[in-house]
N, C-alpha and C positions, 0 to 999 in steps of 0.2 A: 430549459426543455419544455416547460409548460406551454410556452408560446408555440413551439413546434407541434406539440401534441394537439393543441386546439386547431391548428391549421390543417393537420392531416388525419384527424381522428376518424373521418368517414371512410378512409382508405384502409386497405389491408396490404400486407407485403406480398400477396399472391398475384398482384399485377404482373403480367407476363409480357416480355418484350421479345419479338421475333427478330432475328438478325440473319442477314446474308452477307458473307465476307469473302471477297475475292482478293487473294494475295499476289497472284501472278496471272497475267493474261497475254495472249498472243497479238492482239490488235495494237496498232500504233495509236497512242492516246496522248494528244496535247492537252493542255489545261483548257483550251477553248473547246475541244471535242469532249472532254470530260464534263464541262458545264452543259453542253448540248445534250449529253446522255442523261445527266441529272434532270434536265428540263423534260425529257421524254418520260422518265420515271415519275416525275411530278404529274404528268398527264395520266399515267396509270393509276396513281394514288387518288387523283380526282379532286384535289384542292391545292391552292397555291401556298407556298411556304410563307412564314411571317418574316424570316430573316435569312440573309446569306452571309457567309463568312469566307474570307480568303486569308491565306497564310503564305508569306514568302520565307526566305532563309532565316529571318530574325524576328519578324513581327506578324501579328494577325489583326485583322480588322473585321468588325461586324457592321452590316448595313441592313436597314429595312429593305425588304425585297423589292419594293417599288423603286427605291433610290438606286439599288444595285443594278437594276435593269436600265433605268433612265440614264445613269452615268456610264453605262457599259464598263463597269469596274473591271471585268475580266480581262480587258485589253490594256489596262493601264500599266501593268507591271508583269514581270515574269514570276507569276505566282506558282507555288509548289502544290497547293491544295485548294479545293473549293468545296463548300458544303452548304446545304439548305436545312433550315430548322423550322418546325411547326411548333408553336407554343402549346403548352399544356392546357387541355380543356377540362371542364368540371369532372369528367369521369376518368381522367388520366393522372396517374401518380408520377410518372417519369418527369424529369426536368423539362424535357421536350417530348411532345407526343410522337414526333417522327424526326429522325435525323438521317440524312443521306449525304454522302460525301466521297471525294476521291482525292488521294494524294499520289502524285506521279513520280515523285523524286525520292528523297531519302527513305521515308517510311511508306513504301508503296502499298496502297490498300484502297479498294473500292468497297464502301460499306453502306449498308442499309439497316436501320433499326426502327421498328414500328411497334409501339405499344398496342396490345391487343384491343384496347378500348378506343383506339384512334381511327379505326376503319371498320366498316360493317362486316367485311369478309376477309380476315387476315390471310387465311390459306389461299384463297383465290387471288388476292392481291399479290402475294408472293409468287404464285405460279406464273402470273403474267409478267412480273418483274424478272423472274428467272429466265423466261423465254427470251425477253428482250436482252438481258445481260449476256446470255449464251450466244445470241446472234451478233451482238455488237462488240463484246469484249473478247470472245473466244477464250473463256477462262482456262488457265493451266492448272491452278490449284485454288480451291475455296472450300468453305464450310458453311453450313446452315445450322442454327440452333435456336432454342427458346430457353429463356431463363427468367426468374423473378427480377423485377426491376432493381430491387435493393442488392442483388448480387453484382451489379455494375456491368451490364453487357458491353457498353462501349469501352470500358477499361479492359475487359477481357479480350475484346477484339484487338487491342493494342499491346497485349501481353503485359498488362499491369493489373492493379487491383484498387478497388475503392470501397467505401462504406456508404450506406444509405440508411435513412431513418425508416424504421419499420414500426408499425403501430401495435402489433400483437402484444408486446411487453414494454412499449414505449422506450426502446433503446436503439442504439445504432448497431446495424448488422452489415456484414459483407458476405462474400461468397464462402462456401464451405472451405475448410483449411486445405483439403486436397486440390480443389479447383484453383484456389489462390496460388498454390505452389506450382501447379501445371501452367498457369497463366504466366507467372514470373519466369519460369524456365523458358517458355516460348519467347518472352520479351527480348531476351538476348539475341535470338535469331531475327526477330522482327526489326530490331534496331541495328542490325549488322549491315554492312555494305550490301547493296542489292546483289552483287555478283557472288556474295558469300552465303546467301540464304539457302540456295539449292532447293527451293520449294517446287521446282519442276520434277523432283524425284522423291523428296522427303515429305512425309505427312506431319502436320502439327500434332495430331492425335487422331483418334477414331471418334466420329460423331454419328448420330443417326443419319445425317445428310452430309455427303462429301462430294466435292467436284475434283476429279482426277484427270490426268492426261497420260500420254503414252509412257512418259518417263516413270510414272508411278506404277502403271500396269506392267511394266517390264521388270520391276524389282522382283527378286526371287526369295522364296521361303519354302522350306520343305522340298527343295529341288524343282519348284514350279514357278512360273511367272505369276505375279499377284493376280492378274486377270483370271487365269485358269484356277488358281487356288480358291478364289472367291466362288467361282461357278461350280467347281467340283465339290466343294464342301457346303454349298448352299448358304454361304455367309453373307446374306443379303442379296440385293439385286443390282445389276449393272445395266445401264442403258446409255446409249450415245446421244448427246444433245447437240453437238456441233462437230465439225471435222477434227477438232482437237480436244473436245471435252466429253467426259463420261460422268454420269451421275451414279454414285454408289449409295444406295439406301440400306442402312443397317437397322434391323429391329432393335428398339431400345433395350430390350431384355438381353440382347446378345453383345452389346457394346463392350462391356467389361471383359468378357471372355475373349473377344476378337482383339481388343486393344492390347491385352497381355501377350497374345501370340505375336502381334506386330512389334511390340516393344522388344520382346525377346529376340526377334529377328533383326532388330536394328533399323526398322523402317520409319520410326517416329522420332520427332524431336523431344516429346515428353518421354521421360524414362521411368516415371513412377506410377 
């Protein structure tokens, strides 16, 4: 542990990672098109990735980004997922400063994770990425959130859990117990057959930032469509981003109250 402590002693566990996760989308997305979309997000970020990774049904391979492009790796096999990684810089605690990727087959997910120290304007960067993703993917369901690096944001995105070294008391830490349980509960749905996930009408949970579509807004509670229930009770703000996508912003202080109401109504995958 002393070696780890020396390596990370200048950091604190307050490093925050911002994540945008799209679980269902309306656009037709091949792995080639997914790679092109990641290239365009790379342009928004403003720096080239250090590595690229691809996964097929059984194995994954990592490449230096230059080799990945030069060899046109994306065309070599029927890959299931592709991702880009930016190495950790001196001010970044995360394993990778930035991770973006897309899986189009078994575990369908378009994900972006950016350490707050990796870009000059995290909020502005995410706003530009959101606009691009809304136009290109036509999201049906997604969430946005920020969490400390050592809670394991990438594991949370996949419905699993991980531990990270935190320097405050020189021990390993992971997410709070309730968040871990909520993540693992969602993991069963995330890893289910795509046709059994029903994320076109079910919500994983309630977050300060949610991307919904008509199937969600048509769900009913208290005898009203969710869309009208939100508006009439002033439970956050809805705005349409694309022909199929609505953004639902929930004030952080209201999340727990609203999530209990949606859990009780059976609209969420998380039940605790």
